[in-house]
N, CA, C and O of each residue as an XYZ file, in Angstrom:
836
protein
N     -46.289    -11.525    -28.560
C     -45.079    -11.086    -29.072
C     -44.907    -10.124    -28.857
O     -44.347     -9.462    -27.982
N     -45.507     -9.962    -29.858
C     -44.850     -8.310    -30.449
C     -45.203     -7.482    -28.798
O     -44.601     -6.437    -28.550
N     -45.988     -7.937    -27.988
C     -45.686     -6.807    -26.486
C     -44.399     -6.970    -25.821
O     -43.704     -6.063    -25.364
N     -44.085     -8.570    -25.811
C     -42.867     -8.549    -25.085
C     -41.782     -8.170    -25.333
O     -40.956     -7.930    -24.453
N     -41.468     -7.983    -27.111
C     -40.879     -7.655    -27.778
C     -40.398     -6.240    -27.762
O     -39.240     -5.824    -27.722
N     -41.571     -5.562    -27.802
C     -41.836     -4.247    -26.986
C     -41.155     -3.518    -25.737
O     -40.449     -2.523    -25.578
N     -41.685     -4.447    -24.980
C     -41.457     -4.273    -23.914
C     -39.790     -3.926    -23.279
O     -39.333     -2.973    -22.647
N     -38.930     -5.765    -24.028
C     -38.008     -5.563    -23.957
C     -36.503     -4.719    -24.766
O     -35.285     -4.635    -24.614
N     -37.641     -4.206    -25.707
C     -36.597     -3.089    -26.839
C     -36.746     -1.744    -25.757
O     -35.830     -0.939    -25.589
N     -37.804     -1.681    -25.206
C     -37.699     -0.407    -24.137
C     -36.630     -0.414    -22.638
O     -35.985      0.409    -21.989
N     -36.922     -1.856    -22.603
C     -36.123     -2.187    -21.175
C     -34.609     -1.490    -21.829
O     -34.049     -0.417    -21.602
N     -34.254     -2.700    -22.774
C     -32.190     -2.009    -23.430
C     -32.391     -0.653    -23.633
O     -31.444      0.067    -23.316
N     -33.732      0.065    -24.237
C     -32.861      1.742    -24.564
C     -33.299      2.279    -23.249
O     -32.606      3.285    -23.095
N     -33.800      2.193    -22.586
C     -34.064      2.689    -21.176
C     -32.942      2.648    -20.295
O     -32.684      3.594    -19.550
N     -32.103      1.360    -20.350
C     -31.000      0.757    -19.698
C     -29.651      1.653    -20.555
O     -28.718      2.127    -19.906
N     -29.725      1.760    -21.851
C     -28.501      2.512    -22.583
C     -28.848      3.613    -21.932
O     -28.295      3.961    -20.889
N     -30.044      4.425    -22.642
C     -30.570      6.182    -22.530
C     -29.463      6.260    -20.419
O     -28.684      7.184    -20.187
N     -29.745      5.124    -19.349
C     -29.399      5.657    -17.810
C     -27.683      5.613    -18.373
O     -26.968      6.611    -18.453
N     -27.334      4.422    -18.669
C     -25.973      4.370    -18.955
C     -25.123      5.878    -19.681
O     -24.050      6.360    -19.320
N     -25.837      6.244    -20.536
C     -24.879      7.365    -21.508
C     -25.665      8.726    -20.879
O     -25.758      9.774    -21.517
N     -26.107      8.571    -19.783
C     -26.508      9.724    -18.939
C     -25.792     10.152    -17.431
O     -26.016     10.912    -16.489
N     -24.868      9.226    -17.822
C     -24.141      9.440    -16.307
C     -22.613      9.345    -16.998
O     -22.224      8.257    -17.420
N     -21.872     10.396    -17.080
C     -20.456     10.736    -16.956
C     -19.512     10.602    -15.747
O     -19.419     11.549    -14.965
N     -18.774      9.414    -15.547
C     -18.203      8.671    -14.405
C     -16.511      8.758    -14.543
O     -16.084      8.467    -15.660
N     -15.559      9.111    -13.564
C     -14.237      8.731    -13.791
C     -14.023      8.256    -12.579
O     -14.159      8.965    -11.581
N     -13.625      6.868    -12.524
C     -13.229      6.138    -11.546
C     -11.864      6.077    -11.315
O     -11.386      5.541    -12.315
N     -10.671      6.435    -10.247
C      -9.910      6.158    -11.010
C      -8.690      5.544     -9.166
O      -9.072      5.422     -8.003
N      -7.440      5.355     -9.715
C      -6.658      5.238     -8.074
C      -5.415      5.947     -8.523
O      -4.656      5.723     -9.466
N      -5.416      7.002     -7.449
C      -4.145      7.930     -7.968
C      -3.408      7.752     -6.282
O      -3.817      7.367     -5.186
N      -2.141      8.269     -6.831
C      -0.874      7.758     -5.814
C      -0.652      9.561     -5.390
O      -0.440     10.233     -6.399
N      -0.671     10.149     -4.429
C      -0.216     11.776     -4.146
C       1.052     11.263     -3.551
O       1.019     10.206     -2.921
N       1.786     11.697     -3.647
C       3.271     11.884     -2.855
C       3.281     12.823     -2.153
O       2.560     13.801     -2.354
N       4.111     12.718     -1.172
C       4.260     13.356      0.248
C       4.698     14.355      0.043
O       5.827     14.439     -0.442
N       3.862     15.592      0.381
C       4.159     17.092      0.605
C       3.401     17.745     -0.971
O       3.483     18.838     -1.531
N       3.006     17.053     -1.145
C       1.989     17.895     -2.270
C       0.752     17.331     -2.588
O       0.343     16.384     -1.916
N      -0.211     17.989     -3.959
C      -1.480     18.216     -3.655
C      -1.613     17.746     -5.370
O      -0.859     17.915     -6.328
N      -3.065     17.029     -5.204
C      -3.531     16.679     -7.218
C      -4.593     16.945     -7.229
O      -5.315     16.737     -6.253
N      -5.011     17.478     -8.321
C      -6.494     18.110     -8.244
C      -7.018     17.676     -9.362
O      -6.253     17.947    -10.288
N      -8.517     16.805     -9.926
C      -9.038     16.400    -10.884
C     -10.138     17.043    -10.898
O     -10.819     17.397     -9.936
N     -10.437     17.299    -12.747
C     -11.779     17.777    -13.469
C     -12.697     17.200    -13.510
O     -12.565     15.994    -13.306
N     -13.997     17.691    -13.769
C     -15.265     17.016    -14.576
C     -15.704     18.338    -15.192
O     -15.404     19.489    -14.873
N     -16.277     17.999    -15.893
C     -17.085     19.426    -16.605
C     -18.877     19.157    -16.335
O     -19.665     18.301    -16.736
N     -18.973     20.097    -15.650
C     -20.566     20.042    -16.067
C     -21.225     20.888    -17.111
O     -20.936     22.084    -17.135
N     -22.137     20.369    -18.040
C     -22.560     21.516    -19.493
C     -23.778     21.696    -19.066
O     -24.375     22.460    -19.825
N     -24.582     21.243    -17.966
C     -25.857     22.186    -17.802
C     -25.804     22.244    -15.938
O     -25.090     21.671    -15.115
N     -26.746     23.066    -15.841
C     -27.239     23.692    -14.361
C     -27.973     22.582    -14.080
O     -28.635     22.130    -15.015
N     -28.026     22.023    -13.020
C     -29.295     21.654    -12.281
C     -28.847     20.184    -11.925
O     -29.360     19.471    -11.063
N     -27.809     19.874    -12.741
C     -27.220     17.967    -12.899
C     -26.644     17.501    -11.267
O     -26.611     18.403    -10.430
N     -26.334     16.510    -10.976
C     -26.560     15.815     -9.880
C     -24.729     15.606     -9.581
O     -24.142     14.996    -10.474
N     -24.333     15.832     -9.022
C     -22.759     15.965     -8.818
C     -22.468     14.595     -7.576
O     -22.903     14.878     -6.459
N     -21.769     13.151     -7.701
C     -21.483     12.149     -6.780
C     -20.435     12.478     -6.671
O     -19.965     13.002     -7.681
N     -19.413     12.353     -5.308
C     -18.312     12.397     -5.163
C     -17.819     11.354     -4.138
O     -18.223     11.292     -2.977
N     -17.041     10.667     -4.612
C     -16.750      9.444     -3.740
C     -15.029      9.224     -3.670
O     -14.366      8.942     -4.667
N     -14.424      9.419     -2.229
C     -13.332      8.710     -2.094
C     -12.850      8.137     -1.078
O     -13.490      8.227     -0.030
N     -11.436      7.295     -1.098
C     -11.486      7.031     -0.032
C      -9.621      6.204     -0.246
O      -9.050      5.719     -1.222
N      -9.089      6.467      1.645
C      -7.725      6.420      1.306
C      -7.230      4.907      1.641
O      -7.349      4.342      2.728
N      -6.602      4.343      0.366
C      -6.098      3.030      0.742
C      -5.211      2.806      1.612
O      -5.173      1.996      2.538
N      -4.374      3.708      1.196
C      -2.569      3.508      2.067
C      -1.761      4.511      2.273
O      -1.665      5.369      1.396
N      -1.171      4.594      3.221
C      -0.223      5.736      3.286
C      -1.216      6.216      4.578
O      -2.432      6.327      4.734
N       0.499      6.531      5.767
C       0.119      6.992      6.686
C      -1.227      6.795      7.627
O      -0.930      5.819      8.316
N      -2.272      7.129      7.928
C      -3.334      7.103      9.214
C      -4.341      6.683      8.105
O      -5.366      6.100      8.458
N      -4.068      6.998      6.483
C      -5.463      6.726      5.827
C      -5.815      7.982      6.094
O      -6.511      7.863      7.102
N      -5.770      9.068      5.828
C      -6.464     10.274      5.985
C      -5.722     11.696      4.739
O      -4.554     12.014      4.518
N      -6.698     12.093      4.323
C      -6.224     13.073      3.792
C      -7.280     14.654      3.896
O      -8.447     14.669      4.287
N      -6.628     15.643      3.520
C      -7.813     16.802      2.936
C      -8.302     16.807      1.474
O      -7.976     16.079      0.536
N      -8.876     17.481      1.519
C      -9.740     17.619      0.042
C     -10.442     18.821     -0.164
O     -10.924     19.590      0.668
N     -10.433     18.862     -1.118
C     -11.406     20.539     -1.397
C     -12.253     20.567     -2.880
O     -11.738     20.692     -3.991
N     -13.528     20.433     -2.606
C     -14.352     20.740     -3.990
C     -14.399     22.534     -4.564
O     -14.555     23.406     -3.709
N     -14.299     22.790     -5.557
C     -14.946     24.074     -6.175
C     -15.116     23.965     -7.331
O     -14.674     23.196     -8.185
N     -16.042     25.086     -7.336
C     -17.204     25.325     -8.574
C     -16.394     26.055     -9.681
O     -15.350     26.650     -9.413
N     -16.944     25.985    -11.009
C     -16.391     27.063    -11.599
C     -15.716     28.699    -11.465
O     -14.791     29.325    -11.981
N     -16.767     28.939    -10.466
C     -16.488     30.042    -10.207
C     -15.674     30.745     -8.571
O     -15.886     31.717     -7.845
N     -14.491     29.351     -8.600
C     -13.356     29.134     -7.517
C     -14.438     29.324     -6.086
O     -13.802     29.764     -5.128
N     -15.359     29.170     -5.896
C     -16.215     29.009     -4.782
C     -16.189     27.542     -4.266
O     -16.443     26.661     -5.088
N     -15.869     27.151     -2.808
C     -15.493     26.127     -2.433
C     -16.741     25.458     -2.092
O     -17.414     25.913     -1.167
N     -17.119     24.448     -2.723
C     -18.853     23.867     -2.481
C     -18.568     23.343     -0.973
O     -19.303     23.749     -0.073
N     -17.270     22.245     -0.626
C     -17.306     21.850      0.460
C     -15.563     21.218      0.350
O     -14.955     20.860     -0.658
N     -15.077     21.260      1.861
C     -13.562     20.183      2.054
C     -13.714     19.798      3.612
O     -14.514     20.167      4.472
N     -12.768     19.025      3.625
C     -12.660     19.012      4.901
C     -11.069     18.467      5.395
O     -10.147     18.360      4.585
N     -10.970     18.235      6.463
C      -9.569     18.043      7.053
C      -9.481     16.551      7.759
O     -10.222     16.147      8.655
N      -8.387     15.827      7.137
C      -7.901     14.161      7.889
C      -9.073     13.525      7.306
O      -9.260     12.474      7.918
N      -9.884     13.683      6.460
C     -11.176     12.416      6.326
C     -10.371     11.345      5.752
O      -9.492     11.472      4.899
N     -10.920      9.878      6.527
C     -10.567      8.818      5.390
C     -11.009      8.360      4.457
O     -10.390      7.591      3.722
N     -12.454      8.822      4.242
C     -13.229      8.260      3.134
C     -14.448      9.394      2.817
O     -14.733     10.201      3.702
N     -14.916      9.411      1.954
C     -16.118     10.178      1.552
C     -17.121      9.853      1.202
O     -17.104      8.645      0.968
N     -18.235     10.384      0.988
C     -19.040      9.872     -0.263
C     -20.213     11.715      0.092
O     -20.790     12.136      1.095
N     -20.070     12.191     -1.150
C     -20.963     13.303     -1.007
C     -21.804     13.148     -2.324
O     -21.396     12.523     -3.303
N     -22.872     13.702     -2.258
C     -23.876     14.570     -3.421
C     -24.116     15.704     -3.591
O     -24.637     16.222     -2.604
N     -23.879     16.749     -4.938
C     -24.144     18.251     -4.589
C     -24.995     18.352     -5.983
O     -24.996     17.500     -6.872
N     -25.617     19.411     -5.975
C     -26.457     19.765     -7.361
C     -25.339     20.746     -7.929
O     -24.750     21.536     -7.191
N     -25.044     20.620     -9.538
C     -24.136     21.527    -10.333
C     -24.828     22.524    -10.442
O     -25.874     22.204    -11.007
N     -24.799     23.740    -10.162
C     -25.584     24.945     -9.634
C     -24.809     26.001    -10.812
O     -25.399     27.076    -10.926
N     -23.773     25.863    -11.554
C     -23.232     26.663    -12.382
C     -22.179     25.719    -13.399
O     -21.315     24.888    -13.115
N     -22.664     26.242    -14.673
C     -22.129     25.411    -15.797
C     -20.469     25.629    -15.653
O     -19.846     26.594    -15.210
N     -20.067     24.532    -16.125
C     -18.047     24.905    -15.838
C     -17.558     23.890    -15.807
O     -18.200     22.920    -16.210
N     -16.042     23.712    -15.245
C     -15.369     22.877    -14.872
C     -14.795     22.935    -13.238
O     -14.002     23.668    -12.648
N     -15.599     21.807    -12.865
C     -15.446     21.363    -11.112
C     -14.469     20.968    -10.687
O     -14.261     19.923    -11.304
N     -13.280     21.214     -9.636
C     -12.295     20.724     -9.537
C     -12.412     19.811     -8.023
O     -13.390     19.944     -7.286
N     -11.655     19.200     -7.812
C     -11.981     18.102     -6.582
C     -10.128     17.625     -6.765
O      -9.598     16.977     -7.667
N      -9.353     18.411     -5.206
C      -8.302     18.177     -4.888
C      -8.257     17.764     -3.766
O      -9.017     17.923     -2.811
N      -6.802     16.900     -3.957
C      -6.251     15.788     -2.484
C      -4.861     16.381     -2.315
O      -3.913     16.287     -3.094
N      -4.939     17.158     -0.869
C      -3.615     17.558     -0.192
C      -2.976     16.671      0.903
O      -3.574     16.542      1.971
N      -1.611     15.958      0.660
C      -0.757     15.688      1.631
C       0.067     16.331      1.859
O       1.173     15.796      1.924
N      -0.025     17.571      2.059
C       1.221     18.299      2.180
C       1.616     18.184      3.688
O       2.818     18.326      3.915
N       0.647     17.906      4.947
C       1.088     17.629      6.417
C       1.550     16.300      6.472
O       1.863     15.842      7.571
N       1.653     15.525      5.334
C       1.935     14.373      6.074
C       3.469     13.920      5.913
O       3.998     13.884      4.802
N       4.189     13.556      7.162
C       5.494     13.257      6.832
C       5.717     11.341      6.816
O       6.777     10.784      7.101
N       4.498     10.668      6.432
C       4.666      9.160      6.508
C       4.573      8.656      4.669
O       4.116      7.570      4.310
N       5.056      9.608      3.818
C       5.232      8.912      2.777
C       3.752      9.333      1.359
O       3.001     10.266      1.075
N       3.911      8.646      1.121
C       2.638      8.625     -0.346
C       1.662      7.882      0.350
O       1.679      6.959      1.164
N       0.351      8.927     -0.518
C      -1.108      7.953     -0.130
C      -2.020      7.766     -1.620
O      -2.318      8.582     -2.491
N      -2.243      6.605     -1.495
C      -2.813      5.627     -2.441
C      -4.390      6.138     -2.374
O      -5.086      5.714     -1.452
N      -4.865      6.905     -3.195
C      -6.535      7.200     -2.937
C      -7.484      6.956     -4.428
O      -7.266      7.452     -5.533
N      -8.448      6.140     -4.069
C      -9.674      5.443     -4.775
C     -10.499      6.634     -4.621
O     -10.573      7.243     -3.554
N     -11.280      7.054     -5.954
C     -11.392      7.981     -6.171
C     -12.939      7.874     -7.168
O     -12.733      7.529     -8.331
N     -14.221      8.105     -6.840
C     -14.969      8.220     -8.218
C     -15.873      9.650     -8.087
O     -16.261     10.288     -7.109
N     -16.017      9.839     -9.533
C     -17.122     11.276     -9.749
C     -17.769     11.272    -10.885
O     -17.416     11.526    -12.037
N     -18.635     10.992    -10.476
C     -20.008     10.994    -11.674
C     -20.602     12.175    -11.727
O     -21.064     12.805    -10.776
N     -20.585     12.496    -12.944
C     -21.958     13.675    -13.314
C     -23.273     13.250    -14.417
O     -23.166     13.100    -15.634
N     -24.398     13.125    -13.662
C     -25.521     12.591    -14.288
C     -27.030     13.830    -14.419
O     -27.035     14.962    -13.936
N     -27.978     13.291    -15.065
C     -28.796     14.579    -14.858
C     -30.330     13.301    -15.096
O     -30.033     12.207    -15.576
N     -31.774     13.556    -14.749
C     -32.469     12.780    -14.679
C     -33.096     12.590    -16.566
O     -33.710     13.440    -17.213
N     -32.710     11.356    -16.971
C     -32.782     10.702    -18.409
C     -34.428     11.607    -18.765
O     -35.271     11.806    -17.890
N     -34.533     11.919    -19.805
C     -36.066     12.377    -20.608
C     -36.879     10.454    -20.826
O     -36.307      9.370    -20.720
N     -37.926     10.677    -21.054
C     -38.858      9.491    -20.927
C     -38.806      9.528    -22.292
O     -38.858     10.503    -23.042
N     -38.666      8.038    -22.604
C     -38.919      7.829    -23.988
C     -40.251      7.330    -24.583
O     -40.986      6.490    -24.064
N     -40.499      8.117    -26.014
C     -41.741      8.114    -26.906
C     -41.778      6.726    -27.063
O     -40.762      6.461    -27.706
N     -42.388      5.698    -26.832
C     -42.165      4.977    -27.544
C     -43.986      4.347    -27.688
O     -44.418      3.720    -26.720
N     -44.921      4.571    -28.913
C     -45.668      4.496    -29.268
C     -46.085      3.180    -29.506
O     -45.444      2.343    -30.141
N     -47.682      2.949    -28.736
C     -48.266      1.560    -28.551
C     -47.962      0.521    -27.062
O     -48.560     -0.473    -26.650
N     -46.670      1.331    -26.484
C     -45.893      1.048    -25.360
C     -46.823      0.497    -24.439
O     -47.815      0.805    -25.101
N     -47.358     -0.142    -23.319
C     -48.185     -0.383    -22.378
C     -47.077     -0.677    -21.037
O     -45.968     -1.179    -21.217
N     -47.424     -0.406    -20.146
C     -46.606     -0.387    -18.582
C     -45.833      0.574    -18.736
O     -45.837      1.061    -17.605
N     -45.226      1.138    -19.291
C     -43.861      2.264    -19.753
C     -43.546      2.257    -17.772
O     -42.602      1.736    -17.177
N     -44.702      3.018    -17.204
C     -44.139      3.101    -15.769
C     -43.763      2.324    -15.237
O     -42.581      2.597    -15.026
N     -44.100      1.036    -14.647
C     -43.790      0.231    -14.154
C     -42.172     -0.288    -14.684
O     -41.262     -0.775    -14.012
N     -42.223     -0.024    -15.903
C     -40.770     -0.303    -16.386
C     -40.145      0.394    -16.177
O     -38.985     -0.009    -16.089
N     -40.305      1.504    -16.002
C     -38.942      2.628    -15.818
C     -38.590      2.317    -14.077
O     -37.484      2.039    -13.613
N     -39.770      2.449    -13.390
C     -39.895      1.971    -12.249
C     -38.626      1.178    -11.577
O     -37.927      1.496    -10.615
N     -38.566     -0.457    -12.799
C     -37.938     -1.633    -12.340
C     -36.308     -1.177    -12.753
O     -35.288     -1.611    -12.217
N     -36.384     -0.309    -13.717
C     -35.294     -0.242    -14.483
C     -34.184      0.674    -13.495
O     -32.954      0.645    -13.438
N     -35.298      1.562    -12.692
C     -34.658      2.260    -11.770
C     -34.403      1.480     -9.880
O     -33.815      1.527     -8.800
N     -35.472      0.805    -10.794
C     -34.764     -0.138     -9.031
C     -33.718     -0.750     -9.000
O     -32.990     -0.740     -8.008
N     -33.456     -1.388    -10.068
C     -32.307     -2.427    -10.263
C     -31.148     -1.463    -10.637
O     -30.046     -2.011    -10.640
N     -31.163     -0.245    -10.929
C     -29.884      0.805    -11.091
C     -29.793      0.948     -9.376
O     -28.602      0.962     -9.065
N     -30.685      1.059     -8.167
C     -30.061      1.789     -7.277
C     -29.751      0.155     -6.408
O     -29.331      0.335     -5.265
N     -29.889     -1.167     -6.763
C     -29.550     -2.203     -6.245
C     -27.951     -2.217     -6.533
O     -27.052     -2.418     -5.716
N     -27.841     -1.930     -8.023
C     -26.271     -2.135     -8.563
C     -24.913     -0.966     -7.888
O     -23.682     -0.940     -7.878
N     -26.130     -0.056     -7.354
C     -25.212      1.333     -6.820
C     -24.819      0.675     -5.595
O     -23.697      0.916     -5.149
N     -25.833     -0.378     -4.800
C     -25.906     -0.486     -3.336
C     -24.792     -1.592     -3.691
O     -23.837     -1.453     -2.927
N     -24.634     -2.492     -4.472
C     -23.276     -3.319     -4.332
C     -22.111     -2.933     -5.243
O     -21.054     -3.563     -5.205
N     -22.287     -1.989     -5.987
C     -20.306     -1.200     -5.652
C     -20.436     -0.532     -4.560
O     -19.405     -0.604     -3.892
N     -21.062     -0.053     -4.190
C     -20.428      0.605     -2.698
C     -19.951     -0.231     -1.642
O     -18.847     -0.131     -1.107
N     -21.118     -1.318     -1.290
C     -20.455     -2.960     -0.919
C     -18.505     -3.418     -1.710
O     -17.360     -3.323     -1.268
N     -18.876     -3.703     -2.486
C     -17.671     -4.038     -3.362
C     -16.523     -2.784     -2.864
O     -15.497     -3.003     -2.221
N     -16.909     -1.693     -3.256
C     -15.760     -0.598     -2.659
C     -15.273     -0.661     -1.286
O     -14.053     -0.518     -1.207
N     -16.015     -0.873      0.049
C     -16.071     -0.910      1.139
C     -15.019     -1.962      1.200
O     -13.871     -1.602      1.460
N     -15.279     -3.238      0.990
C     -14.671     -4.594      1.155
C     -13.289     -4.480      0.587
O     -12.199     -4.786      1.070
N     -13.689     -3.860     -0.788
C     -12.011     -3.858     -1.256
C     -10.727     -2.530     -0.663
O      -9.501     -2.423     -0.704
N     -11.916     -1.683     -0.126
C     -11.039     -0.996      0.647
C     -10.818     -1.152      2.016
O      -9.939     -0.426      2.481
N     -11.508     -2.070      2.942
C     -10.978     -2.944      3.959
C      -9.869     -3.738      3.777
O      -9.069     -4.103      4.638
N      -9.873     -3.996      2.530
C      -8.981     -5.324      2.325
C      -7.611     -4.542      2.259
O      -6.714     -4.494      3.101
N      -7.688     -4.056      1.253
C      -6.105     -2.987      1.099
C      -5.541     -2.525      2.440
O      -4.500     -3.031      2.860
N      -6.307     -1.407      3.255
C      -6.119     -1.086      4.554
C      -5.591     -2.008      5.591
O      -4.880     -1.423      6.408
N      -5.741     -3.339      5.803
C      -5.461     -4.239      6.614
C      -4.290     -4.498      5.460
O      -3.157     -4.141      5.783
N      -4.425     -4.944      4.463
C      -2.923     -5.474      3.542
C      -2.048     -4.364      4.041
O      -1.175     -4.919      4.708
N      -1.869     -3.175      4.045
C      -1.108     -2.422      4.080
C      -0.561     -2.277      5.358
O       0.606     -1.908      5.490
N      -1.625     -2.649      6.771
C      -1.154     -2.569      8.080
C      -0.203     -3.783      7.994
O       0.961     -3.583      8.340
N      -0.543     -4.968      7.592
C       0.438     -5.774      7.947
C       1.256     -5.832      7.252
O       2.210     -6.278      7.890
N       1.637     -5.590      5.891
C       3.290     -5.227      5.582
C       3.570     -4.337      6.331
O       4.787     -4.344      6.515
N       2.963     -3.374      6.999
C       4.023     -2.354      7.976
C       4.353     -2.947      9.315
O       5.269     -2.391      9.922
N       3.763     -3.991      9.893
C       3.755     -5.054     10.749
C       4.776     -5.795     10.841
O       5.579     -5.947     11.761
N       4.659     -6.483      9.312
C       6.020     -7.180      8.903
C       7.109     -6.720      8.819
O       8.077     -7.289      9.324
N       7.216     -5.426      8.070
C       8.356     -4.869      8.473
C       8.850     -4.745      9.596
O       9.635     -5.617      9.968
N       8.648     -4.024     10.158
C       8.788     -3.530     11.505
C       9.161     -4.991     12.392
O      10.204     -4.980     13.047
N       8.577     -5.836     12.399
C       8.721     -7.416     12.947
C      10.793     -7.601     12.242
O      11.879     -7.658     12.819
N      10.365     -7.630     10.831
C      11.504     -8.032      9.989
C      13.090     -7.400     11.007
O      14.020     -8.076     11.445
N      12.861     -5.919     11.100
C      13.884     -5.321     11.668
C      14.370     -5.246     13.056
O      15.442     -4.911     13.560
N      12.953     -5.770     13.630
C      13.357     -5.794     15.328
C      14.246     -7.449     14.908
O      15.446     -7.532     15.170
N      13.757     -8.242     14.483
C      14.288     -9.461     14.697
C      15.875     -9.329     13.994
O      16.873     -9.999     14.260
N      15.744     -8.434     13.200
C      17.109     -8.331     12.577
C      18.556     -7.597     13.709
O      19.690     -8.076     13.732
N      18.167     -6.567     14.413
C      18.384     -5.868     15.419
C      18.988     -6.749     16.294
O      20.169     -7.003     16.534
N      17.834     -7.202     16.762
C      17.795     -8.547     18.042
C      19.390     -9.521     17.463
O      20.560     -9.568     17.844
N      18.727    -10.051     16.574
C      20.090    -11.112     15.857
C      21.446    -10.349     16.067
O      22.402    -10.918     16.595
N      21.499     -9.190     15.687
C      22.797     -8.646     15.640
C      23.272     -7.899     16.858
O      24.438     -7.510     16.924
N      22.178     -7.632     18.074
C      22.961     -7.291     18.999
C      23.067     -8.896     20.092
O      23.497     -8.781     21.240
N      22.686    -10.101     19.626
C      22.714    -11.306     20.394
C      24.305    -11.392     20.233
O      25.028    -11.401     21.229
N      24.945    -11.471     18.601
C      26.175    -11.637     17.960
C      27.129    -10.475     18.636
O      28.339    -10.339     18.453
N      26.357     -9.759     19.379
C      27.905     -8.399     19.467
C      27.820     -8.449     20.996
O      28.684     -7.773     21.554
N      26.762     -9.262     21.985
C      27.021     -9.661     23.227
C      27.846    -11.244     23.062
O      28.819    -11.571     23.742
N      27.344    -11.904     22.240
C      28.578    -13.011     22.315
C      29.791    -12.832     21.911
O      30.595    -13.582     22.465
N      30.152    -12.233     21.275
C      31.407    -11.547     20.944
C      32.186    -10.971     22.210
O      33.189    -11.364     22.806
N      31.214     -9.734     22.412
C      31.848     -8.917     23.665
C      32.342    -10.329     24.863
O      33.527    -10.656     24.937
N      31.540    -10.850     25.492
C      31.404    -11.897     26.170
C      32.982    -13.106     25.859
O      33.725    -13.533     26.743
N      33.050    -13.293     24.870
C      34.468    -14.397     24.466
C      35.351    -13.351     24.751
O      35.891    -13.450     25.853
N      35.623    -12.481     24.148
C      36.679    -11.450     24.642
C      37.068    -11.254     25.535
O      38.273    -11.197     25.779
N      35.803    -11.019     26.631
C      35.866    -10.707     28.194
C      36.541    -11.414     29.019
O      37.194    -11.078     30.008
N      36.253    -12.895     28.331
C      36.283    -14.139     29.363
C      37.822    -13.708     28.562
O      38.369    -12.731     29.074
N      38.484    -14.281     27.486
C      39.897    -14.350     26.944
C      40.552    -13.157     27.787
O      41.543    -13.393     28.478
N      40.093    -12.098     27.739
C      41.177    -11.316     28.705
C      41.108    -11.528     30.015
O      42.031    -10.993     30.630
N      40.204    -12.226     30.780
C      40.696    -12.136     32.093
C      41.602    -13.348     31.968
O      42.647    -13.209     32.603
N      41.509    -14.238     31.467
C      42.671    -16.018     31.262
C      44.004    -14.623     30.781
O      44.997    -14.388     31.470
N      43.798    -14.198     30.018
C      45.231    -13.677     29.525
C      45.902    -13.094     30.937
O      46.873    -13.558     31.534
N      45.061    -11.898     31.298
C      45.419    -11.318     32.300
C      45.856    -12.245     33.532
O      46.714    -11.837     34.315
N      45.405    -13.178     33.651
C      45.891    -14.231     34.693
C      47.278    -15.042     34.640
O      48.071    -15.661     35.349
N      47.102    -14.737     33.681
C      48.700    -15.662     32.833
C      49.872    -14.663     32.727
O      51.075    -14.925     32.741
N      49.180    -13.284     32.601
C      50.643    -12.349     33.023
C      50.848    -11.715     34.091
O      51.737    -10.879     34.252
N      49.889    -12.132     35.050
C      50.470    -11.948     36.222
C      51.763    -13.268     36.984
O      52.665    -13.239     37.822
N      51.107    -14.327     36.041
C      52.091    -15.449     36.698
C      53.491    -15.602     36.072
O      54.281    -16.432     36.522
């Protein structure tokens, strides 16, 4: 009984350490047309892993320009007209990393961008006296964490597809509505012209008599 209680205590503590060892910022932001927006995250130690994910959900061709720079103003990586990306790099410099999105080349309006920035380090092993199978428990926790990350990525992917399809559907619906309105106006104008044209023919014949 004590062994089971100890294993459970270790599992809960390890999960808490894993959760607190990750600093994350998951946001959805609308970047106005003709502008850029930057977000920042602090890396307090050399060698920490920084993961960066983004996806354009609405606006234009669903693409954006982005640039990631380190505290020394060196570009870590950048790209042009990307719809989405998932990157992982090592923070070799202590300080503030910037993640900038640009919508300067777009004339199609604002863009809604979902992004996720995480800074994490490998948690230190817990020292629990008399605990058996510590390595197996850590492996199980790591496997569960990995599966959860896969689930989160699948959820983000399906949510992204849903938002893009809904945006495309809304655009098509607006175009169909305006086309139908224009077609109705043209039909009404043609009908009025025909009525006045026929009326003018009869009026001209009467005037000749």
